[in-house]
N, CA, C and O of each residue as an XYZ file, in Angstrom:
392
protein
N      33.989    -13.264     71.130
C      34.616    -12.128     71.779
C      36.136    -12.247     71.735
O      36.844    -11.252     71.582
N      36.629    -13.479     71.873
C      38.063    -13.698     71.868
C      38.665    -13.320     70.510
O      39.754    -12.747     70.454
N      37.953    -13.643     69.403
C      38.424    -13.296     68.065
C      38.505    -11.790     67.890
O      39.439    -11.281     67.271
N      37.525    -11.074     68.436
C      37.513     -9.617     68.343
C      38.719     -9.028     69.056
O      39.384     -8.142     68.521
N      39.005     -9.508     70.249
C      40.159     -9.022     71.002
C      41.452     -9.300     70.247
O      42.344     -8.454     70.196
N      41.546    -10.477     69.669
C      42.752    -10.841     68.935
C      42.893     -9.990     67.678
O      43.987     -9.510     67.382
N      41.809     -9.796     66.934
C      41.904     -9.007     65.707
C      42.206     -7.545     66.018
O      42.941     -6.897     65.273
N      41.647     -7.012     67.114
C      41.970     -5.648     67.519
C      43.440     -5.533     67.912
O      44.104     -4.546     67.597
N      43.928     -6.541     68.594
C      45.327     -6.561     68.991
C      46.246     -6.594     67.769
O      47.255     -5.890     67.723
N      45.893     -7.406     66.796
C      46.689     -7.493     65.571
C      46.635     -6.183     64.782
O      47.644     -5.739     64.234
N      45.468     -5.580     64.729
C      45.310     -4.294     64.041
C      46.149     -3.211     64.715
O      46.815     -2.422     64.045
N      46.109     -3.181     66.032
C      46.894     -2.214     66.802
C      48.394     -2.417     66.556
O      49.132     -1.447     66.379
N      48.837     -3.669     66.546
C      50.249     -3.967     66.306
C      50.659     -3.542     64.894
O      51.747     -2.998     64.707
N      49.808     -3.783     63.907
C      50.093     -3.373     62.534
C      50.180     -1.859     62.425
O      51.072     -1.330     61.762
N      49.257     -1.162     63.071
C      49.270      0.296     63.064
C      50.560      0.835     63.671
O      51.190      1.721     63.094
N      50.950      0.324     64.799
C      52.198      0.772     65.457
C      53.420      0.462     64.591
O      54.354      1.262     64.531
N      53.421     -0.677     63.931
C      54.525     -1.059     63.047
C      54.636     -0.063     61.880
O      55.727      0.404     61.555
N      53.498      0.252     61.259
C      53.492      1.192     60.131
C      53.905      2.590     60.586
O      54.656      3.270     59.886
N      53.423      3.024     61.747
C      53.790      4.335     62.274
C      55.299      4.420     62.498
O      55.921      5.443     62.211
N      55.871      3.355     63.006
C      57.309      3.346     63.253
C      58.088      3.396     61.936
O      59.090      4.105     61.836
N      57.631      2.642     60.924
C      58.300      2.650     59.617
C      58.289      4.030     58.967
O      59.247      4.405     58.292
N      57.216      4.781     59.165
C      57.092      6.103     58.550
C      57.643      7.227     59.435
O      57.696      8.381     59.011
N      58.045      6.895     60.647
C      58.589      7.906     61.546
C      57.525      8.651     62.330
O      57.831      9.635     63.003
N      56.297      8.205     62.255
C      55.214      8.872     62.970
C      55.270      8.633     64.479
O      54.651      9.372     65.245
N      55.996      7.623     64.904
C      56.087      7.327     66.334
C      56.838      8.400     67.101
O      56.765      8.443     68.330
N      57.566      9.276     66.392
C      58.293     10.369     67.050
C      57.408     11.590     67.280
O      57.817     12.532     67.959
N      56.199     11.581     66.719
C      55.278     12.705     66.875
C      54.401     12.511     68.106
O      54.127     11.387     68.525
N      53.968     13.632     68.674
C      53.024     13.550     69.791
C      51.643     13.184     69.245
O      51.419     13.215     68.035
N      50.734     12.845     70.133
C      49.378     12.502     69.702
C      48.702     13.690     69.008
O      47.961     13.500     68.044
N      48.949     14.893     69.484
C      48.384     16.091     68.854
C      48.944     16.271     67.452
O      48.195     16.571     66.522
N      50.236     16.096     67.288
C      50.865     16.227     65.973
C      50.338     15.163     65.011
O      50.102     15.446     63.837
N      50.158     13.956     65.507
C      49.590     12.891     64.673
C      48.159     13.232     64.277
O      47.751     13.005     63.139
N      47.403     13.776     65.224
C      46.018     14.146     64.968
C      45.939     15.213     63.871
O      45.115     15.108     62.963
N      46.778     16.221     63.952
C      46.783     17.296     62.951
C      47.257     16.761     61.609
O      46.712     17.135     60.570
N      48.254     15.900     61.613
C      48.724     15.294     60.365
C      47.613     14.461     59.731
O      47.441     14.476     58.512
N      46.865     13.741     60.551
C      45.753     12.949     60.043
C      44.682     13.851     59.442
O      44.097     13.508     58.414
N      44.415     14.997     60.064
C      43.456     15.955     59.513
C      43.907     16.442     58.140
O      43.105     16.542     57.212
N      45.183     16.740     58.024
C      45.730     17.202     56.748
C      45.560     16.122     55.690
O      45.139     16.410     54.570
N      45.880     14.894     56.034
C      45.722     13.785     55.088
C      44.259     13.598     54.697
O      43.953     13.308     53.540
N      43.366     13.762     55.652
C      41.934     13.623     55.393
C      41.453     14.670     54.389
O      40.710     14.349     53.462
N      41.878     15.919     54.573
C      41.468     16.995     53.677
C      42.153     16.921     52.326
O      41.660     17.474     51.343
N      43.282     16.245     52.275
C      44.053     16.206     51.041
C      43.249     15.601     49.894
O      43.159     16.198     48.821
N      42.676     14.447     50.104
C      41.930     13.808     49.030
C      42.753     13.733     47.760
O      43.865     13.205     47.767
N      42.211     14.262     46.665
C      42.938     14.278     45.394
C      43.729     15.560     45.196
O      44.562     15.642     44.294
N      43.476     16.567     46.035
C      44.197     17.838     45.929
C      45.589     17.709     46.531
O      45.770     17.042     47.549
N      46.552     18.334     45.914
C      47.892     18.319     46.489
C      48.091     19.493     47.435
O      48.888     19.406     48.369
N      47.373     20.595     47.206
C      47.472     21.778     48.065
C      46.178     21.935     48.856
O      45.095     22.019     48.277
N      46.296     21.973     50.172
C      45.148     22.124     51.046
C      45.240     23.486     51.716
O      46.311     23.883     52.174
N      44.138     24.193     51.774
C      44.115     25.508     52.397
C      44.415     25.382     53.895
O      43.782     24.601     54.606
N      45.383     26.160     54.352
C      45.739     26.144     55.767
C      44.556     26.593     56.612
O      44.325     26.048     57.692
N      43.805     27.580     56.136
C      42.642     28.070     56.861
C      41.586     26.999     57.055
O      40.956     26.928     58.111
N      41.387     26.164     56.041
C      40.399     25.087     56.117
C      40.782     24.085     57.205
O      39.929     23.629     57.966
N      42.053     23.748     57.271
C      42.528     22.800     58.286
C      42.422     23.421     59.674
O      41.966     22.776     60.618
N      42.845     24.672     59.788
C      42.812     25.368     61.073
C      41.387     25.483     61.598
O      41.148     25.267     62.786
N      40.445     25.816     60.736
C      39.046     25.973     61.167
C      38.422     24.661     61.617
O      37.527     24.663     62.462
N      38.877     23.551     61.073
C      38.296     22.260     61.449
C      38.998     21.627     62.653
O      38.506     20.653     63.223
N      40.127     22.175     63.027
C      40.907     21.583     64.113
C      40.301     21.908     65.482
O      39.965     23.061     65.750
N      40.161     20.905     66.345
C      39.640     21.153     67.687
C      40.712     21.692     68.643
O      40.408     22.048     69.782
N      41.944     21.748     68.183
C      43.052     22.172     69.042
C      43.156     23.700     69.084
O      42.791     24.378     68.124
N      43.655     24.235     70.198
C      43.870     25.685     70.267
C      44.826     26.143     69.163
O      45.684     25.380     68.718
N      44.672     27.376     68.734
C      45.454     27.935     67.628
C      46.961     27.802     67.862
O      47.694     27.398     66.959
N      47.423     28.138     69.060
C      48.859     28.056     69.355
C      49.357     26.619     69.263
O      50.437     26.367     68.728
N      48.584     25.686     69.776
C      48.955     24.271     69.711
C      48.998     23.801     68.268
O      49.901     23.065     67.870
N      48.015     24.230     67.489
C      47.958     23.865     66.072
C      49.228     24.314     65.350
O      49.855     23.521     64.646
N      49.612     25.582     65.520
C      50.782     26.096     64.808
C      52.096     25.521     65.324
O      53.053     25.367     64.565
N      52.140     25.206     66.610
C      53.330     24.557     67.159
C      53.491     23.163     66.539
O      54.597     22.762     66.177
N      52.392     22.442     66.424
C      52.418     21.109     65.813
C      52.741     21.194     64.325
O      53.485     20.364     63.803
N      52.190     22.184     63.649
C      52.455     22.384     62.229
C      53.942     22.652     61.998
O      54.528     22.169     61.029
N      54.537     23.423     62.896
C      55.967     23.715     62.782
C      56.799     22.433     62.898
O      57.760     22.244     62.152
N      56.431     21.563     63.829
C      57.182     20.314     63.985
C      56.995     19.416     62.768
O      57.939     18.754     62.338
N      55.790     19.388     62.211
C      55.546     18.599     61.000
C      56.384     19.123     59.835
O      56.878     18.340     59.024
N      56.545     20.440     59.752
C      57.396     21.036     58.713
C      58.867     20.717     58.960
O      59.589     20.339     58.038
N      59.303     20.870     60.196
C      60.699     20.624     60.556
C      61.105     19.182     60.281
O      62.227     18.917     59.848
N      60.188     18.251     60.535
C      60.481     16.827     60.344
C      60.146     16.333     58.938
O      60.132     15.128     58.686
N      59.879     17.261     58.028
C      59.634     16.960     56.611
C      58.457     16.028     56.358
O      58.548     15.098     55.556
N      57.353     16.285     57.048
C      56.108     15.591     56.762
C      55.275     16.408     55.778
O      54.573     15.860     54.927
N      55.369     17.744     55.916
C      54.572     18.649     55.089
C      55.411     19.835     54.631
O      56.505     20.082     55.140
N      54.867     20.566     53.650
C      55.414     21.859     53.237
C      54.282     22.871     53.316
O      53.130     22.544     53.031
N      54.609     24.099     53.702
C      53.627     25.176     53.716
C      54.130     26.246     52.759
O      55.258     26.722     52.882
N      53.277     26.622     51.798
C      53.643     27.634     50.805
C      52.600     28.738     50.793
O      51.424     28.509     51.073
N      53.054     29.942     50.462
C      52.165     31.095     50.338
C      51.492     31.079     48.974
O      52.070     30.614     47.992
N      50.282     31.583     48.921
C      49.555     31.724     47.666
C      50.234     32.819     46.843
O      50.580     33.869     47.385
N      50.427     32.591     45.558
C      51.108     33.581     44.712
C      50.239     34.809     44.456
O      50.766     35.892     44.200
N      48.917     34.657     44.521
C      48.022     35.783     44.257
C      47.651     36.556     45.517
O      47.452     37.769     45.455
N      47.555     35.888     46.644
C      47.179     36.527     47.902
C      48.113     36.009     48.994
O      47.950     34.887     49.473
N      49.076     36.813     49.382
C      50.106     36.358     50.323
C      49.559     36.104     51.731
O      50.278     35.584     52.585
N      48.302     36.464     51.981
C      47.708     36.174     53.291
C      47.281     34.715     53.402
O      47.082     34.205     54.504
N      47.140     34.048     52.264
C      46.706     32.654     52.245
C      47.905     31.720     52.121
O      48.893     32.038     51.459
N      47.800     30.581     52.761
C      48.855     29.564     52.688
C      48.236     28.225     52.355
O      47.060     27.973     52.622
N      49.059     27.367     51.763
C      48.622     26.018     51.405
C      49.577     24.995     51.997
O      50.784     25.222     52.080
N      49.020     23.876     52.402
C      49.797     22.789     52.979
C      49.874     21.673     51.950
O      48.871     21.316     51.332
N      51.065     21.126     51.771
C      51.274     19.999     50.871
C      51.948     18.883     51.651
O      52.944     19.102     52.340
N      51.394     17.687     51.534
C      51.986     16.516     52.178
C      53.101     16.017     51.255
O      52.905     15.894     50.046
N      54.250     15.736     51.825
C      55.360     15.250     51.006
C      55.039     13.868     50.431
O      54.323     13.086     51.056
N      55.572     13.565     49.227
C      55.207     12.341     48.513
C      55.330     11.047     49.315
O      54.554     10.117     49.097
N      56.276     10.971     50.224
C      56.470      9.763     51.025
C      55.224      9.369     51.817
O      55.009      8.190     52.095
N      54.398     10.364     52.183
C      53.255     10.134     53.072
C      51.912     10.187     52.357
O      50.873     10.049     53.003
N      51.903     10.379     51.063
C      50.625     10.450     50.317
C      50.031      9.099     50.122
O      48.965      8.974     49.520
């Protein structure tokens, strides 16, 4: 049991260290959660449908878009309109975070 506690502690410390190096420590837990969802959906695709992320998010719509705005402002992601259908948008994670 002692080894488990120690390894969890070390894992937690490593996670916090990496978050600080990437600037994720300045985000709220909700913003981190939404960013993690975006990374999860990204896979091999560089453009992820905004609708797909929004539909899978457990957060209220207003909270989701407020968090998305902060992620854009802090240069974690880019949001672009579809060239064929301007009602659709795509999210791209900036290369630093891929």
